[in-house]
C-alpha positions in Angstrom: -15.5 -42.6 6.3 -16.7 -39.3 4.7 -20.1 -40.5 5.1 -19.8 -41.0 8.3 -18.9 -37.3 8.7 -21.2 -35.7 6.4 -24.7 -36.5 6.6 -26.2 -33.8 3.8 -24.6 -32.0 1.5 -26.4 -29.3 -1.0 -24.7 -26.5 -3.2 -26.9 -24.1 -5.1 -29.7 -26.5 -4.3 -28.3 -29.4 -6.0 -26.9 -32.5 -4.1 -23.3 -33.1 -3.7 -21.4 -36.4 -3.2 -17.7 -37.7 -2.3 -16.5 -36.8 -5.7 -16.7 -33.2 -4.7 -14.4 -33.5 -1.8 -10.4 -34.1 -1.2 -9.1 -35.5 1.7 -6.1 -34.8 4.0 -5.1 -35.1 7.4 -4.3 -33.0 9.8 -2.0 -33.7 13.3 -4.4 -32.3 15.4 -7.9 -32.3 13.7 -7.4 -35.7 12.2 -9.4 -36.4 9.0 -10.2 -32.9 6.8 -12.0 -32.6 3.5 -11.9 -30.0 1.2 -15.0 -29.2 -0.7 -14.5 -27.5 -4.4 -10.6 -27.7 -4.2 -8.2 -27.2 -7.2 -8.2 -31.0 -7.4 -12.0 -31.6 -8.2 -12.6 -32.1 -11.6 -15.9 -30.2 -11.6 -15.7 -26.8 -9.9 -19.1 -25.5 -8.5 -20.1 -22.0 -9.0 -22.5 -19.7 -7.6 -24.7 -17.7 -9.8 -26.7 -16.0 -7.3 -26.1 -14.6 -3.5 -28.2 -16.0 -0.7 -28.2 -19.0 1.6 -30.0 -21.1 -0.9 -27.3 -20.6 -3.6 -24.7 -21.6 -1.4 -23.0 -24.6 0.6 -25.2 -26.4 3.2 -23.8 -29.1 5.4 -25.2 -31.6 8.2 -22.0 -33.0 10.0 -22.0 -35.4 12.7 -20.2 -34.3 15.8 -20.0 -37.3 17.9 -17.4 -37.6 19.9 -16.9 -41.5 20.2 -14.2 -41.0 18.0 -12.4 -38.4 19.1 -9.1 -38.9 20.3 -8.4 -37.2 23.7 -5.8 -34.5 24.3 -5.3 -33.6 20.6 -8.3 -31.3 20.5 -10.5 -30.7 23.8 -13.4 -28.9 21.5 -16.2 -30.9 20.1 -17.6 -30.1 16.8 -15.8 -29.4 14.0 -13.7 -26.9 12.5 -14.5 -24.9 9.1 -11.9 -22.8 7.1 -12.5 -20.4 3.9 -9.8 -20.3 1.4 -8.9 -19.8 -2.2 -9.4 -23.0 -4.5 -5.2 -22.7 -5.2 -4.3 -22.0 -2.0 -3.9 -24.9 1.1 -5.8 -24.9 4.3 -4.1 -23.8 7.4 -6.2 -24.8 10.1 -4.3 -23.4 13.1 -4.0 -20.1 11.6 -7.8 -19.2 10.5 -11.1 -20.8 10.4 -13.8 -21.3 13.1 -15.4 -24.0 15.2 -18.9 -25.3 14.8 -20.8 -25.8 17.7 -23.1 -29.4 18.0 -27.0 -28.9 18.0 -26.4 -25.2 16.4 -26.9 -24.1 12.6 -24.2 -21.8 12.0 -24.8 -19.2 8.9 -21.8 -17.9 7.2 -22.0 -15.0 4.9 -19.0 -14.0 2.7 -17.4 -11.0 0.7 -14.7 -11.4 -1.7 -11.7 -8.8 -1.2 -8.8 -8.4 -3.3 -5.7 -6.2 -2.4 -3.3 -5.5 -5.1 0.1 -4.0 -4.2 2.5 -2.1 -6.3 6.1 -4.1 -6.6 9.2 -2.7 -8.0 10.3 0.9 -6.9 7.0 1.6 -4.9 7.3 -1.6 -2.8 8.6 -4.8 -1.6 6.3 -7.4 -2.8 6.4 -10.4 -5.1 4.2 -11.5 -7.6 4.5 -15.4 -7.6 7.6 -15.9 -5.2 10.0 -16.8 -7.8 12.5 -14.6 -6.4 12.0 -15.5 -2.9 15.1 -17.9 -1.4 12.5 -20.3 0.1 11.5 -23.6 -1.7 7.7 -23.6 -1.7 6.7 -27.3 -0.2 3.2 -27.0 -0.7 3.4 -27.1 -4.6 0.6 -24.3 -4.5 0.3 -20.6 -5.2 2.4 -18.7 -3.1 1.4 -17.0 0.1 3.3 -15.5 2.9 2.0 -18.0 5.1 3.2 -20.9 2.7 6.7 -19.3 2.5 7.1 -18.8 6.1 6.1 -22.2 7.1 8.4 -24.0 4.5 11.2 -21.7 6.0 10.5 -23.4 9.4 10.7 -26.6 7.7 13.9 -26.1 6.0 15.3 -24.6 9.3 14.1 -27.8 11.1 15.7 -30.2 8.8 18.9 -28.6 9.0 19.3 -27.9 12.7 17.4 -31.3 14.0 17.7 -33.7 11.3 14.0 -34.2 10.8 10.8 -32.8 9.4 8.3 -31.5 11.5 4.9 -33.7 11.2 2.9 -30.8 10.8 4.3 -29.3 7.6 5.1 -31.2 4.1 7.7 -33.4 4.1 10.9 -32.2 1.4 12.6 -34.6 -0.6 15.3 -37.1 0.9 14.0 -36.0 4.6 12.0 -38.2 7.0 9.3 -37.0 10.0 10.5 -36.4 13.4 10.3 -40.0 15.4 11.9 -40.3 18.9 13.1 -44.2 18.1 15.6 -42.4 15.6 15.8 -38.7 16.9 15.9 -39.1 20.5 16.2 -34.9 21.4 14.3 -33.5 18.3 11.6 -32.3 20.9 14.2 -30.0 22.8 15.6 -29.0 19.3 12.2 -27.8 18.2 11.2 -25.7 20.9 14.6 -24.1 20.4 14.0 -23.4 17.2 10.4 -22.4 17.6 11.8 -19.9 20.0 14.7 -18.3 17.6 11.5 -18.4 14.8 9.3 -16.2 17.2 12.0 -13.7 17.6 12.8 -13.9 13.7 16.6 -15.1 14.3 15.8 -17.4 11.6 15.0 -14.7 8.9 11.9 -16.4 7.7 10.0 -13.1 8.3 12.5 -11.1 6.5 12.7 -13.7 3.6 9.1 -14.2 2.9 7.9 -11.0 1.0 4.3 -10.2 1.0 2.6 -11.1 -2.4 1.5 -8.6 -5.1 -1.7 -9.7 -5.4 -4.2 -11.1 -2.1 -7.5 -12.4 -2.2 -9.5 -13.0 1.2 -13.0 -13.7 2.2 -14.7 -11.2 4.8 -17.1 -13.4 7.1 -20.0 -12.9 8.9 -21.5 -15.4 11.2 -24.8 -16.0 12.7 -25.8 -18.9 15.0 -29.4 -20.1 16.1 -30.9 -23.4 17.7 -30.8 -26.5 15.5 -33.0 -28.4 15.1 -35.9 -27.1 17.0 -38.0 -29.0 19.5 -40.9 -29.8 17.4 -38.9 -30.8 14.3 -35.8 -32.6 15.8 -37.6 -36.2 15.7 -38.5 -35.6 11.9 -34.8 -34.2 11.0 -32.6 -37.3 12.7 -35.1 -39.9 11.1 -34.7 -38.4 7.4 -31.2 -38.3 8.3 -30.9 -41.9 9.8 -32.9 -43.1 6.6 -30.6 -41.4 4.2 -27.5 -42.7 5.9 -28.3 -46.0 7.0 -27.1 -44.6 10.4 -29.0 -44.3 13.4 -28.4 -41.0 15.3 -28.9 -41.9 19.0 -27.2 -38.9 20.8 -29.5 -36.4 19.0 -28.8 -32.6 19.4 -25.2 -32.9 20.7 -24.4 -35.3 17.5 -25.5 -32.9 14.8 -24.3 -29.5 13.4 -25.7 -27.8 10.5 -23.5 -25.2 8.0 -24.5 -22.6 5.7 -21.9 -20.7 3.6 -22.9 -18.4 1.0 -22.0 -15.2 -0.8 -23.9 -12.1 0.6 -23.2 -10.2 -2.3 -21.6 -11.5 -5.6 -19.9 -8.0 -5.7 -16.4 -7.9 -4.5 -14.0 -5.2 -3.1 -10.7 -4.5 -4.5 -8.3 -2.2 -2.9 -5.2 -1.4 -5.3 -2.1 0.6 -4.6 -1.2 3.6 -7.1 1.6 5.5 -7.2 1.2 9.5 -5.7 3.6 10.8 -7.8 4.0 9.5 -11.2 7.0 11.1 -14.0 3.6 12.4 -15.8 2.3 14.0 -12.7 6.0 15.3 -11.6 6.4 17.5 -14.9 2.6 18.1 -14.9 3.3 19.6 -11.5 6.1 21.3 -12.3 4.7 23.3 -15.3 1.8 24.4 -13.3 4.1 25.9 -10.8 6.5 27.4 -13.8 3.1 29.1 -15.5 1.8 30.3 -11.7 5.1 31.9 -10.5 6.5 32.7 -13.8 3.8 33.1 -16.5 5.3 30.3 -18.7 4.9 30.8 -22.1 6.9 30.7 -25.6 7.6 33.9 -25.4 8.5 34.1 -21.7 11.2 31.1 -22.2 12.7 33.2 -25.1 13.1 36.4 -22.8 14.5 34.7 -20.5 17.2 33.1 -22.5 17.6 36.6 -24.0 17.7 38.3 -20.5 20.3 35.5 -19.7 22.5 35.8 -22.4 22.5 39.7 -22.2 23.9 39.1 -18.8 26.6 37.0 -19.8 27.7 39.6 -22.9 27.8 42.5 -20.2 29.6 40.8 -18.1 32.2 39.8 -20.4 32.1 43.3 -21.7 33.3 44.8 -18.1 35.7 42.0 -17.5 37.5 43.2 -20.8 37.4 46.6 -20.5 38.6 46.2 -16.8 41.3 44.0 -18.5 42.2 46.8 -21.0 42.4 49.7 -18.7 45.0 47.9 -16.3 47.2 46.0 -19.1 46.8 48.5 -22.3 50.0 50.8 -23.2 50.1 53.3 -25.8 52.0 52.4 -29.0 52.9 55.7 -30.3 55.4 58.3 -28.8 58.5 55.8 -28.3 60.8 55.8 -25.3 59.6 59.2 -24.5 56.0 57.9 -24.2 56.7 54.9 -22.2 58.5 57.2 -19.4 55.2 59.3 -19.5 52.8 56.4 -18.9 55.2 55.0 -16.2 55.2 58.7 -14.6 53.2 58.5 -11.2 50.2 60.8 -10.9 51.7 62.5 -7.7 54.6 63.9 -10.0 52.3 65.6 -12.5 51.8 69.7 -12.4 48.5 70.7 -10.6 47.9 73.4 -13.2 47.3 72.8 -16.7 46.0 75.1 -19.3 45.6 74.9 -22.9 47.9 76.9 -25.4 45.3 77.9 -28.0 48.5 79.8 -30.0 50.4 76.8 -30.9 49.1 73.6 -32.0 50.4 70.1 -30.8 53.6 69.1 -32.3 55.0 65.9 -32.7 56.5 66.1 -29.0 53.4 67.4 -27.5 51.3 64.4 -29.1 47.9 64.2 -27.4 48.9 60.6 -26.4 51.3 61.9 -24.3 49.3 64.1 -22.6 48.7 64.2 -18.8 45.6 62.7 -17.1 42.7 65.3 -16.4 44.0 67.4 -13.7 42.3 67.8 -10.2 39.9 70.8 -10.8 39.8 71.6 -6.9 43.5 72.6 -7.1 43.1 74.7 -10.3 44.2 78.3 -10.3 44.9 81.3 -12.7 46.8 80.1 -15.7 50.8 81.3 -15.9 52.2 82.9 -18.5 53.6 80.8 -21.5 56.9 81.5 -20.6 56.1 79.9 -17.0 54.2 77.5 -18.7 57.2 76.2 -20.9 59.4 76.2 -17.8 56.7 74.0 -16.1 56.4 71.9 -19.0 60.2 71.4 -19.4 60.6 70.6 -15.7 57.8 68.2 -15.8 58.5 66.1 -18.9 61.5 64.9 -20.5 60.9 64.6 -24.2 63.1 62.9 -26.6 62.8 63.1 -30.3 61.5 60.4 -32.4 
């Protein structure tokens, strides 16, 4: 079957055969073949860039074996993907035109996302609540198709033929499931609007490998060489090509360069960067150093001490009472300032006795109301009328 589809195969200037291909069936495109996949025992490596060091195929594109209504396009469909990833022919790939040589140059690109606190991605899909039906490397497409197949089995009672068959399930058949078509289109509408939650459940992988393709086309074979080329192909494959140009197509896939591009995410602010920025700002605005830190601590300590002393002085001035003078002293301390005399002059001839202790003296007078000092006799009378003293 493969010999009737691939007339010639060369990779890195060496011939390849059926052992280098793995077969799978697609509901629309029919028989499909994967070259250099993970199921092959010997993997081919490309050591140099250029068209001569890549894969070169000559394919049969006759339409005699095509099934009508499945595919209305003539030629072949090709997709480039990773060795550990399944081929989604509907989601990606390109078509080959008959009578045309298609040259595809590739460049590998890798994307590394940050997971954990920096982004919502998964490393291997182990924490995604969807079973991988493809048994391959986790990709978002694998998860989405598996999620839809799981919903199809739960809602419609059978599996969709485009996706892998889970255990203890069967593909939809009109003889057993009369209304599975209506159920499928209803489920497809819910899937497109994400009412099934597949796009929410299936997180992006943290590591993604892709290939950027550039295509070039030319008429093949030329008019002067087509007879010789068809004769050589017929002799090699024991098959007579009758349809000439419309029955063949040529494909070249090669690396444009062996360098590959990597896009990596990195945190814009890490803990080390944050501490460094804070230290820089502190040094800029406060001239931070060991001495500055000590001075700042001393200043704060001094402010606390001064505040405490002021509060303590205010407390003492409000609640402290003298301890000497007995009952008379207590009466003097409780005498309002309005009842005290406005004239006061010290008597230089008589020293203060126990009855006139300094602790019992009145507060300083109002200097604006001071007048001439009265005579000693008057002073005694004023004093006796202002104070009620008792003996100790």
